[in-house]
matplotlib code that plots the C-alpha trace (Angstrom):
import matplotlib.pyplot as plt

x = [-2.6, -4.4, -7.5, -4.5, -2.9, -6.6, -7.4, -4.1, -4.5, -7.9, -6.4, -4.1, -6.9, -8.4, -5.9, -5.1, -8.6, -8.9, -5.5, -6.7, -10.1, -8.4, -5.4, -8.1, -10.2, -7.1, -6.6, -10.1, -10.3, -6.8, -8.7, -12.2, -10.3, -9.8, -12.4, -15.5, -16.6, -13.4, -14.0, -10.0, -9.9, -10.9, -10.5, -7.3, -8.7, -12.1, -10.1, -8.2, -11.1, -12.1, -15.4, -17.6, -17.8, -21.5, -21.3, -19.3, -22.1, -20.3, -21.5, -20.4, -20.0, -20.9, -20.6, -18.7, -15.7, -17.4, -17.7, -13.7, -12.5, -14.2, -11.6, -14.3, -12.7, -9.0, -7.6, -8.1, -11.4, -15.2, -15.7, -12.8, -12.5, -15.8, -16.2, -17.1, -15.7, -15.3, -16.2, -16.3, -14.9, -14.0, -16.1, -18.4, -21.9, -24.6, -24.8, -20.8, -21.4, -24.6, -22.2, -19.8, -22.8, -22.2, -18.2, -18.0, -20.9, -22.8, -20.0, -18.7, -21.8, -22.5, -25.5, -25.7, -25.0, -24.7, -25.3, -24.5, -25.0, -26.1, -24.5, -22.1, -25.1, -26.5, -23.1, -23.0, -19.6, -20.4, -22.9, -26.6, -28.7, -31.8, -33.3, -35.5, -32.6, -30.7, -33.5, -33.9, -30.1, -30.4, -33.6, -31.7, -28.9, -31.6, -33.4, -30.1, -29.2, -32.4, -32.9, -29.7, -30.9, -28.4, -30.1, -30.6, -29.4, -30.3, -28.7, -30.0, -27.6, -25.7, -26.1, -24.4, -24.9, -22.5, -19.6, -16.5, -15.6, -18.3, -20.2, -23.4, -25.7, -28.1, -27.3, -29.1, -33.0, -31.8, -30.1, -33.7, -35.9, -33.4, -33.5, -37.2, -37.7, -34.9, -37.0, -40.2, -38.7, -36.9, -40.0, -42.0, -39.6, -38.7, -35.3, -33.5, -33.2, -30.7, -30.8, -27.6, -29.1, -31.3, -28.2, -25.3, -27.5, -26.8, -29.4, -28.6, -29.1, -25.3, -22.6, -21.2, -17.5, -17.2, -18.1, -17.0, -13.9, -15.0, -18.9, -19.3, -16.4, -17.1, -14.0, -13.5, -16.0, -18.2, -17.8, -18.1, -21.8, -22.5, -21.1, -23.8, -26.5, -25.6, -24.6, -28.0, -29.1, -27.1, -27.9, -32.0, -31.1, -29.5, -32.5, -34.5, -33.1, -32.6, -35.7, -34.5]
y = [19.8, 18.4, 16.6, 14.5, 13.5, 12.7, 10.6, 8.6, 7.9, 6.6, 4.4, 3.1, 2.5, 0.6, -1.6, -2.4, -3.5, -5.6, -7.4, -7.8, -9.4, -11.4, -12.6, -13.4, -15.3, -17.5, -18.2, -19.3, -21.4, -23.1, -23.8, -24.9, -28.0, -29.5, -27.1, -26.0, -23.5, -22.1, -22.8, -22.9, -19.3, -17.2, -20.5, -19.2, -15.6, -16.8, -18.6, -16.0, -13.4, -12.7, -13.3, -9.4, -7.6, -7.5, -3.5, -4.1, -4.1, -6.4, -6.9, -9.5, -8.7, -11.8, -11.8, -12.6, -10.2, -7.0, -7.8, -9.3, -6.3, -3.8, -2.6, -2.0, -0.8, -0.5, 3.4, 4.2, 1.9, 3.3, 2.6, 3.2, 1.7, 0.1, -3.7, -4.9, -7.8, -9.2, -12.5, -11.8, -14.8, -13.6, -15.6, -17.2, -18.4, -18.6, -22.2, -21.7, -18.9, -21.1, -24.2, -21.8, -19.7, -21.2, -21.0, -17.7, -15.7, -17.6, -18.6, -14.8, -14.0, -11.0, -8.4, -7.8, -10.1, -8.0, -10.2, -9.2, -12.3, -13.4, -12.1, -14.6, -17.7, -14.9, -15.7, -19.5, -19.4, -23.0, -24.1, -23.2, -21.7, -20.5, -17.2, -19.6, -21.4, -18.0, -17.1, -20.3, -20.1, -16.6, -17.2, -19.9, -18.0, -15.4, -18.1, -19.3, -16.0, -15.3, -18.3, -17.3, -14.3, -12.3, -9.3, -9.2, -7.0, -8.2, -6.1, -5.5, -6.8, -4.2, -3.4, -5.6, -5.2, -7.8, -9.9, -9.7, -13.2, -14.9, -12.4, -12.4, -13.8, -10.4, -10.2, -7.1, -8.1, -11.2, -8.6, -6.8, -9.7, -11.0, -7.4, -7.1, -11.2, -9.5, -6.4, -7.9, -11.2, -8.4, -6.8, -10.1, -11.2, -7.9, -7.6, -4.7, -3.9, -2.2, -0.7, -0.4, -1.1, 1.9, 4.5, 3.0, 2.2, 4.0, 4.2, 0.5, -1.0, -1.5, -0.3, 3.3, 3.8, 6.4, 3.7, 0.4, -0.4, -3.8, -3.0, -5.5, -4.6, -1.5, 1.6, 3.2, 6.0, 2.9, 1.9, 5.8, 5.0, 2.0, 3.2, 5.3, 3.2, -0.1, 1.9, 3.1, -0.1, -1.1, 1.4, 0.6, -3.0, -2.1, 0.0, -2.8, -4.8, -8.9, -11.0, -13.1]
z = [-13.8, -11.1, -12.8, -14.4, -10.9, -9.8, -12.7, -12.7, -8.8, -9.8, -12.5, -9.9, -7.6, -10.2, -11.1, -7.5, -6.7, -10.0, -8.7, -5.3, -6.6, -9.0, -6.1, -3.7, -6.2, -7.2, -3.9, -3.0, -6.0, -4.7, -1.3, -2.5, -4.6, -0.6, 1.1, -0.8, 1.9, 2.7, 6.5, 6.7, 5.7, 9.1, 11.5, 13.1, 13.1, 15.0, 17.5, 18.1, 18.8, 22.0, 23.2, 22.8, 25.8, 26.7, 25.6, 22.5, 19.7, 17.9, 13.8, 11.6, 7.8, 5.9, 2.6, -0.4, -2.6, -2.1, 1.7, 1.4, -0.2, 1.8, 4.5, 7.2, 10.9, 10.2, 10.7, 7.0, 6.6, 6.8, 10.0, 12.2, 15.9, 15.4, 16.3, 12.9, 11.7, 8.0, 7.0, 3.5, 1.0, -2.8, -5.1, -2.8, -3.0, -0.9, 0.0, 0.7, 3.2, 4.8, 5.4, 7.3, 8.7, 12.0, 12.5, 11.1, 12.5, 15.2, 17.0, 17.3, 19.1, 17.2, 18.1, 14.4, 11.3, 8.0, 4.9, 1.4, -0.8, -4.3, -7.2, -7.3, -7.4, -10.0, -12.0, -11.7, -9.3, -7.9, -10.5, -11.9, -9.5, -9.6, -7.7, -5.3, -4.3, -3.8, -1.6, 0.7, 1.7, 2.4, 4.7, 6.1, 7.4, 8.7, 10.5, 12.0, 13.2, 14.8, 16.3, 18.1, 19.1, 16.3, 14.7, 11.1, 8.3, 4.8, 2.4, -1.6, -4.1, -5.8, -9.4, -12.4, -15.9, -17.0, -15.4, -17.0, -15.9, -17.4, -19.7, -21.5, -18.3, -17.9, -14.9, -14.3, -14.2, -12.2, -9.3, -9.3, -9.1, -6.4, -4.5, -4.5, -2.4, -0.1, 0.7, 1.1, 3.3, 5.4, 6.1, 6.8, 9.3, 10.6, 9.7, 8.3, 4.9, 3.5, -0.3, -1.9, -5.0, -5.5, -4.4, -6.9, -10.1, -13.4, -16.1, -17.4, -13.5, -13.6, -11.6, -13.2, -13.6, -10.9, -8.6, -9.9, -12.6, -13.8, -13.3, -10.0, -7.2, -5.8, -6.0, -2.8, -4.0, -4.3, -0.7, 0.2, -0.8, 1.2, 4.5, 5.6, 4.2, 6.3, 9.2, 9.7, 8.7, 11.6, 14.5, 13.2, 14.1, 17.3, 18.6, 17.8, 20.5, 20.8, 22.0, 24.1]

ax = plt.figure().add_subplot(projection="3d")
ax.plot(x, y, z, "-o")
ax.set_aspect("equal")
plt.show()
């Protein structure tokens, strides 16, 4: 009986996440017809945000739907009470994030930025892209952050064996190649690298069903794997200090 209730609850959560991702995608699609980079998504929230306290240790999470759907700092969030700000937008690619990076990251004056991006580039959400183009956009975001004395945490792209909305693109080897570059770039530039992929992948280099209902977006169990990894990455970045 307990197993049946648990299975039913997990199915309900999976459908909720799929519904939420689809709704966010639809909202983003409507908005991008007039606002390609979705600069309006967080405009009011950014204006309402008070400047950070010197001891606050503000962290901004920049990303796509995997970040957008992540409950970070609320009472039921992964990091309750932490000064963590979510600036993920469902469906976004790295060129879109780069356009809004100043507004949604730099102007919020965080100590640390956590960047998780690239899966939608591989999916071709804003058109075909090479891995080199994605790498260039990630490097540009990291350079902008460093130039503004913001510490950088670069995350591996999470596993994906296929995309439900665009099948047949064989993303798994592309994700591996991109992650190899991200890790090397982070080491070269002195940024922190957080490896979600190794901790979450299955034998196909995809996301297992226990961590994702659609093979791309994490379930709560998936975020439970990610949370301590990124927390350790943030702590590592803060220990290095900001070089003025």
